[in-house]
N, C-alpha and C positions, 0 to 999 in steps of 0.2 A: 504493500500500500504506500509506504513512504517513498519508494523508488518511483512508482508511477506518478506520484504528486510532484516529485523533483523534476521529472521530465516535462511537466506542464509549465514550469516556471520560465517566463520569457521577459527579458529586460536587456537593454543595450549594455548595461554594466554588470550583468550577471552571466557567468559562463554557463554554457549549455551542458546539462547533465545527460550523458548518453545511456549509461547503464552500469550495472555492477554484477559481479559474480561472487557469491558467498558459498558455493557448493563444494569447491575444491579445498586443497590444503592451504591455499593462499587466497586472501581476499583481493579482488581486483576491481578498480573503479575506472570508468572511462568518461573523460570530459572532452569537450571540443578543443582542438589544438589552437593555441594562440602563438603565432609564429615568432614573436619577439621574446617569448619566455616570460619569466616572472619579473616583477618589479625589483625584487631583491637581487636577482642576477644582473639586471641592467645597471643598478646602482653600484654593485660591487665591482663591475668591470669598468665603470667610469667612461663609457663609450659615447656619451652624448653631452652636449652643452645645452643648458636650459636657461630660460629667463622667467620672469615673474608670471607671465601669461601661461607658459608651459606648466609651471608649478600649480597654479590655480586650477587648470584643466585636469591635471592628474588627480589632485585632491578632490575636486568636484565629482569626477567619475566614481571614485571610491565611495564618497558620501551618497551619491545617487543609488549605487548598488546596495549599500548598507541599508538605506532608507526603505528600499523595495523589499529586501529580505526581512527586515524587522516588522513589516506590515503583513508578511505572508505567514503561512503555517510554520515556516522555519523558525521564525522569531529570532532568538539569540543564536549567533554563529558559534562562538566559543573558541575557535581556532584561527581567527583573523590575523594574518601576518603579511609582510611584504612578499613572502613566498607563495601565498595563496591569491595574490593580486596579479593576474596575468595580463599581458599586453599584446594586442593583435597588430596586424600590419598597419592599421590606421592610427596607431598610438592611442587606442582606446583601451582603458583599463576595465577588466572584468573580474569580479570576485568569484573564486572557485573553491572547491573543497568543503562546501557547507552541507548541512543536513545529513551527515553520515557519522554520527557519534560513535558507532560501533567500529569505525576504522581508525579512530583517534587513539593513540597511545597516551593515556593519561599520565603515565610516569614521565615520559619524555616531555609532555606539555608542562610539567612542573618546573622544567628547566628553561621554559620559553621566556624570552625577554619582552614578549608582547602581552603576557597575561597580567590582568589587573591585580593590584596588591591584595584585594579581598579574596580573590580566587586562589592566589598562591598559597594562602594560609589554609585552604581546604584540601581534604583528602577523601576521594579523588578531586581533582580540579573541577570546579563548577563553571557555569556559564550564565551570562545575563546580558541584557541590552546595554546597561552602563559599562559592563566589562568590555563589550565590543567597542564602545566609544573610546575607552582608554587605549585599546589596541589600535584604533584608528589614529589616535594622537601620536602614538609611537611611529606609525608608518609615515605620518605627515612630517615628523622630524627627520626621517630618512630622506624624504623627497626634498625638503628644504635645504638640508645640509649636504645632500648627495653623498652621504656616508652610511655604512651599515648601522643597524639599530644600536643605540647607545655608544656608537663608535668603539665597539667592544675590542677591536683589534689593537687599538692604541691605548686602551685603559690599563692601569696597573692592577686593578682588582680582577679576581677570577669571576666567572659567571655566577658561581655559588655565593661568593661574597656580595656581589652586586644585587642578586635577588634577595638576599637577607636584608640589605639596607632598604630595598624597595618595600618589602613587607613591613619592616619596622616603622616606617613613617617618621613621625617626629615633627619638630618645629621647622626644620629645613628639609624639605622633601628631596629624595633622590630622583632626579629626572634628567633626560638628555639635554645637552646644551644646544640651543638654537642659534649656533654661530653661522653667519652668512659669509659667503665668499664671492664678492663681486656681483651679487644679485640683489636688487632692491625689492624687499618684501614689505607689504603693508603691516603696520603695527596691529591692525585689526585681525589679520590672519594669525599672527604670532600669539595674540591674546586668546583667540579662539582655541588654538592648539593647547595652550596652557590650561584653559577651562576644561578641556576634554580629558586631561590626565589628572584632574583633581583627586586627592586621596579619598574624599568622601564620594561614594557613587551617586548620592543624591544631588551633588553639586554639578555633575556633568550634564551638559546640554543634550537634548534629544536630536535625532537626525533631522527633524523638521526645522529646528532652530539653526542647526549647522548649515543646512542647505540655504535657508533664507539669508544667512550672513554671507555665504560664499557667492550667492547670486548678486547680492548688493555690491560686493567687491568686484564682480565680473561685469558690471554694467557697461563699462567702457569698451569691453570686448564682446558686447551682446551679439553682434552679427558675425563675429569672427569664428573661423573653423580651425581646429587644432592642426589638421593635416595641411591646410593652406598655410598656416603659420609655420609649420615645420619646413615646407617647401620654400617659404620666404626666407627663413633662417639659412637654409642651405644655399639659396641664391646669393644672399649677402656674404656668406662665407666663401663661396666660389669667386665672387667679385673681388673680395679682399685678397684672395690667393693670387688671382690674375694680376692685380696691381703689384703685389709683392714680387711675383715672377718677373714682371716688366722692369721693376727697379733693379732686381738682381742681374737681369740680362744686360741692362745699360751699364752697370758697374763692371760686369765681366768684359764688355766690349771696350770700356775705357782702359782697363788693366791690360787687355790684349794689345791695344794700340800702343801703350807705353812699352810693353815688352818688345813689340816689333820694332819700335823706334830705337830702343837701346841696342837690340840685336843688329839692326842695320848700320849703326854707328861703330859697332865693334868689329864687324866682319864685312867682307866684300858682298855686294848686293846679291850676286848669283849664289854665293855660298849660303847666305842667310835664307834665301827663298827655298833652297833645297832642304835645309834643316827644318823650316817651318812645315814643309810638306812631308817630313819624316823620311826623306830620301838620304841615301848614303852619299857623302862627299868623297869622291875618289882623290887620293893625294896626287899632286902634280910634281914632276921632276924638271929642274932647270939646270942648264949647263953652267950658268954663272949667276950669282946673286950678290946683292949688296946688303950688308947688315948695318943698320943705324943704331948707334949707342949714344945715349944722352944722360948726363947726370944732372938731375934737377935739384938745385940748391933749396934747402929748407922745405922739402916735399911734405914732411910730416905736419908742418904748420900751415902751409899754403893750401893744401888739398886734403880734406878730411874724409871725403867719401868718393867712390869711383865716379859718380856722376859729375862731381866738380872737376875731377881730373880730365874727363872727356870734354867738358865744356870749355876749359881754359887752356888745355894743351894746344900748342901751335900746330 
């Protein structure tokens, strides 16, 4: 019954459930493929450059999908992470891995950096809509900072120590740092994320409130499309690369001209031309030659570099 209901769920930001097999020795679940993989993988690889509009669109997609699932029979997800947020070819985020509690390893989930503090203290780990809002906030921090959850790779604490401090709470809460790197983010979005990871579940906003706030922030991009925006960013990047290549080409031409000029003044023209073409210069024999020897007085003070010697020598 649960699986047949899952197949009926349809939303732009919810991944399509295909089916599941629970008859064999291993449980198998099939979801629609999203070509770009998970949001977690994309962030960890650091393969894309984003701006404030891109960030808002990613966060809005997750909020839209979460809002739909919270109003459906699924209700609370319980295992929302950046790994269950998949991205398709059009850079559209789709929530996946929901509605299958019998597939979730609750022991592994206790080590999850996305689980709300109130559920970390439970055994087994529970789930709730406010808990999903907390998980949503942690994902938002990953998108904004473009770093893994809690920037765990660069932290001194172990995951176990970090989870203990999260559960403990206290006057100064343990939360990810929302440090920005060259991207201008509205203070409204940052405050919304902080509200979503409040220690008290009752203080966390609903998906309706989150969406209303995000839509207000996104009014200036009301008619903009994320895919068009991505193409625009790529065009700008391509143009900047072309300009840089032109500048480097001009610099290379100038340096080549200087090298050719110097070579032409040091060697006979025909010899210099052959050397520039990579051709071998055959030695020539002469029956009689004259050797000129000159002792230049004070050469060390008069001429400091080879170019000066070439320019001033008679």
